[in-house]
N, C-alpha and C positions, 0 to 999 in steps of 0.2 A: 660883826654879829656877836652878841653877848648873851650867854645863857647861864643859869645857875648850875645846871647839870647837863653834860653831854654824855650820852651812852653810846658806846661803840658796839654795835651788834643788835639787829632786830630779830633775835630768836626768842626762845621761851624766857630765859632769864632777863634779857634786855627789855623786852616789852613789859614784863611783869614789874620790873624795877621802874620803868618810865611812868606807868600808871600810878604806882604808889607814890613816887616823888611828886608827880603832878598834882595829886590830891592834897599834898601838904602845902600847895601854893607856890611851888618852885616853877621856874621857867625851864622846861625840859626839851632837849633835842635828841632824837635817836638817829644815828648814822649807820648805814650799811652799804657795802659795795655791791650787794646782790640787787637784782631788779624786783625782788618780791620779798615781803616780810614772812618770817616763819617757815622757810623752805623745808627745814628738817622736821618741823612739826607736821607739815603736810604729808610727808612720805613715811612718817613713823607708824608703827603698828599696822603695816599693810594698808596705809591710807586712812586708818581709823583712830590712830593716836591713843596709846595706852597712857592716859594723862596723869594717872596717879596710882598708888597702891595703898589700900586702906590699912595694911599691916606695916607701913613704913616705920622702921626703927633705925638708929645709928648703926646697928649691927649689919645692915644690908649694904653698907658702903665700904669701899676700899680707900685707904689714905695712909700716908706715913704718920699722920697725926689723927688717929681715930676719934679723938675727942672734939675736934674742930667743928664737925657738922652738928653736934648735939644742940647747941643753942638755937640756931635758925630752925631746925626741924621741930623743936619743941614749940617755938613761937608761931609757926605757920604749919598747921597739920593738914593731912589729906581732907578732913571734913571741911576745912575752910575753903579749899579749892572746889570741892563738890558744891558747896553753898554758892560759890561764884557762878559755876556753869549752870546750876539750876536756875539762878536768878536771870540768866541770859537765855533760858529755854533750851539748853542743850540736852538732848536725850542721850542716855548712856546705858551700857550693859556691863555686867560683871561676868567676864568670860571664864576666868578661873578665880578661885577665892582671893579677893582683895584687888584684883586687876580690873580697873575700870577703863573701858573703851568708849569712844563715840559710837552711838547706834548707827549713824549714817556716814559721816565724813569728818576727817581731821580739820577740814575747813571751818568747822564750827568752833574749834578752839582758837584758831587764828582770828576768826571774826570776833569772838569774845574779847580777846586781848586788844585788838585794834579798836574796838568800841570803847573799852575801858580807857585806852590812851586818849581817844578823842574826847571822852567825857572829862578826863583829867586835864585836858589842854596840852598834852605832850605832842610835839611835832615829830614827824618821821620823814627823813630824807633818804631815799634809796638811790642806788647806782652812784654812790658817792665814794670817791677814793680819798684815803687819809695818808698823807706822805710824811707827816711829822707831828709828834706830840712832845711838847716841852713845858717845863715849869716856868712860870712867870711870877715870881714872888710868891704870894699866897694863892695864886690862881694857876690856870693851865691855858696853853694856847695850842690849837690844832691847825695845821696847814692842810687844807682839803681842796678837792676839785670845786668846791663852792666858794673858796676863799679862806681867809683866816677867821677862826672862830675862837673867842675867848670863853672860858668856862670856869666857874668856881670849883667844880668837881668833874673829873672824868671817870666814868665807870666803864671798865673793860668787860664786855659780855660777848666776846668774839668767838667763844666755843673752842673746840679742839680741832684735831686733824682728820677726824673720821668723815668719810664720804666727800672727797674733794669735788666731786661733780656738783655737789650742793653749795659749793663756794667756800668750803673749809680751807683755812690757811693757818700758818703759824704766827699770825700777826700779834696775838695776845702774848705769846711767849717771848717774841722779840721785844715787845714793849716792856715786859717785866724785866728782862735782862738789861734793857737800856737804863732802867731805874735801879739797877743793882740787886734785883731779886733773884733768888735761886729758882731754877726750873728743873724739876726732876725729869729724867729720861721718859719720853713718851713711847707708847706702843699701842697697837690696836687692841680693843677689848670688845667683848660680845661679838665675836667674829667666827665664821666657819673655819674648820680645819681643812687643809689640803693633805692628800696622801700621795705616795709616790709608787711608781712601778706596779708591782703585782696588786697591792692593796687599792691603788687608785682604780685599776681595771675592775677589781671585784666590787668596789663601791658603786662604780658606774653602772654595773649590771643590775644593781638593786636601786638605782636612782628613783627617788620619789617614794620609797618605802619608809614609813615611820614606825618606830617601835618604842614602847616604854622601857626605860633603862635607869640604872643608877650609874653615873659616871664619876670617877674620882681621879684626882691628881694631888700628890702630896697629902695634906691633911684635910682637903676640902672634897665634899661629895655633893652631888645634886641629883634629885629624883625628878626626871622630866622625860619627854619624848626625845628620841634621837632620829635624825633624818639622813638617809643615804643620798648623796648627790653625785653628779658627774665628776666632780673634782675631789670629793672626799666625804666629810661628815658635817652636818649642820643640825638644826633643830634646837629647841630651848636648852637641853642638857649640854650640848656641845658649846653653845654660845656662853653659857654660864661658866663652864670649866675653862674656856679660853682665857678668861680674865685672870686666872691664877696659874695657868700652865706656863712653863718656861721652855723655850726652844731646846730640843734634845731630850726632853722628858717624855716618858711614856704615860699614857692614860690607861685606866682600868675601867672596862665596861661590863656591867652585870646585865646580861640579856634576859635573865629571868629573876628579877629582883625579889619576887615574892616566894621564891622556891629554893630550898637547899637541894641542888641538883644531885649531889653525891648520895644523899639519903633517898631521894626520890627514885634514882636509877637502881639503887640496891633493892628498894622495895618493889619496884616494877619487875626486876629480875626474879624476885622471890614469888610474887603473886601471879605474874603473867610471863613466865620464862620463854614462851614461844614468840612473844612480841618482838618486832624489829625496832632498832634504834630510830630508823626513819619514821616509823609510826609514832613513837614516843615524842620525837621532836615536832612532828607535824601537828600534834595535839596542843602544843604550847607556843609555837612561833608561827608567823605568817609562812605560808607554803614556800614562797620565793626564798625567804631567809633560811628555812629549814633545809631546803634542797641545796642552797649555796654552801652552807656549813658542811654538808656531807661531801660536797665537791672540793672544798678547801682542805679538808682533812680526810683524804681517801684511805684511812687506815682501817677500813672495815669492809666486809662483804655485805652488800645490800640485803642478801637473804639470810644473813647470820642472825640467829635469835639472841636475845639478851642473855640467855642462859650460858652462852659461850663467851661472854665478856668477863675477863678477870677484873678484880677490884682495881688494879692499876689502870686498866683501860677505861673503866667507868670514871675514875678520878681525873683522868686526862680530859674527858668530856665535861666533867664538872668544872674544871679550870677554864675551859674554853667558853662555857656558858655563864658561869658566875663571876669569872675574873679574866675576861678577854683582854689581853695586853696588846696595845697598839701604840706605835710611835708616829705621831703626825709629822709630815714633812715640814709643815709650817702652817700659816694661816692665809686667808685670802687678802689680808692686809687692809690698808685704809679704805680701799674701794668699797668694801661691804661692811666694815666695822661700824657698829652702832655707837660706840663711845671711845674716848681716849683715856687710857690709863696713864697716870703720872700728871705732870703739869706744874703750875706755880706752887712752890712750897708755902703751905699755909702758916708756917711759923711766923712769917712776916706780916700776916694779915689778921686784923681783929675779927674774932668770931661773932661779935655783936654788930659791928657797922660795916665790915668788909673793907675798911680802909687800910691802906698800907701803913704800918706802924711808923710814925715819924713823918709821914707824908699824907695827911688826911684828904688832900685834894685828888688823890688817885686811889681807885678801888677796883677790885676784881671779884666777879661773881660767876656762878655756873660752872660749866665744864672746863673752862680754862684753868681752874684751880685743881689741885691734887686731891680731888674728891670724886669718886666714881661709884655709881650704884650698880647693883646686880640687875639682871633682866626682870622686867615686870612693872614698870612705871615709876621706879625709884628715882631714876635720873631726872624725870620731869618734876617730881616732887622737890628734888634738890634745886632745880631751876626756880621753881615758884618760891621756895622758902628763902633762898639766898637773895633773890630779887626783891622780895618783900622787906627782908631785914635791911638791905642796903638802901632801898628806895625810901623807907620810912625814916631812916636816920640821916639822910643827906642834908 
């Protein structure tokens, strides 16, 4: 079997690349070991796929080379993908500013990509195992469960390690190392935190409760909801900070981000001295959380009026509310991580064509590379942009 281009991985980047390459007149084959194309697309965004973010900029991505993603993102922008889905009749909604989701189901995105591949003449073979990839002069040869396949170019779009139940493996990283490329250490990103002992039990009691917070670690901070779970903490704010958090670090959570608690408590003591702290908390936080805080820090008499709180005591409560310090035990790991941090070092990859420098018949796109977006549709935009750039240049 002979093809101009063989793409390993029938996910977002691989399918996008296949359609683009097919439209240039190339003979394209997509291979995947899974039994269904676009599995991670189907489960993303709660089954509705946050397929892009209108506010995408290079600043929304993590990479050891922050300049690498600029070229592709500039050439294929969110409005280009929006035009594509509109052309295919996909209805969508903007949930939060810039974040576009399918109005009904992520199946619409997979359908769009598969239709594009069909129109472009790209073939897709699923449930196919690849046991060897080797260079054959100016071409490549793959040994697969379908037999040997020769290709002018092999594109690796095999994704990262997140959500192994969806078929994620380290295949792309192994292949990169085989050809002498550096692979940076990988770790789960956009993943919930686990807590231990006392804090795990406390979070479990509040499981299902979501509150707007500002969470920070190091120099990064995110303004988003936080969700208490049976195992620890989740929600957009936590998923975001997990991508920059390092094991052993504490995170800081501002439970009342719109209020200077120290000033508010002093003012309340002055204006309503007979009011109780529990009343003040109950006016600002969900009742379950307000009650829990009073139980976690039982350094007060429930009947004690604010007038009897010294400045030091009010400042302690200000720290608990505006700067709650918490040290996660860890994360939930690859099982629930939405993305993979780290990956193939982009210094060896062309930002224009995504070919390996010095070996143009091998290319890497999408999540397998050391480029990871924040939460909110950025990772899909990277998949589309890198897929287009590679597919059009093959």
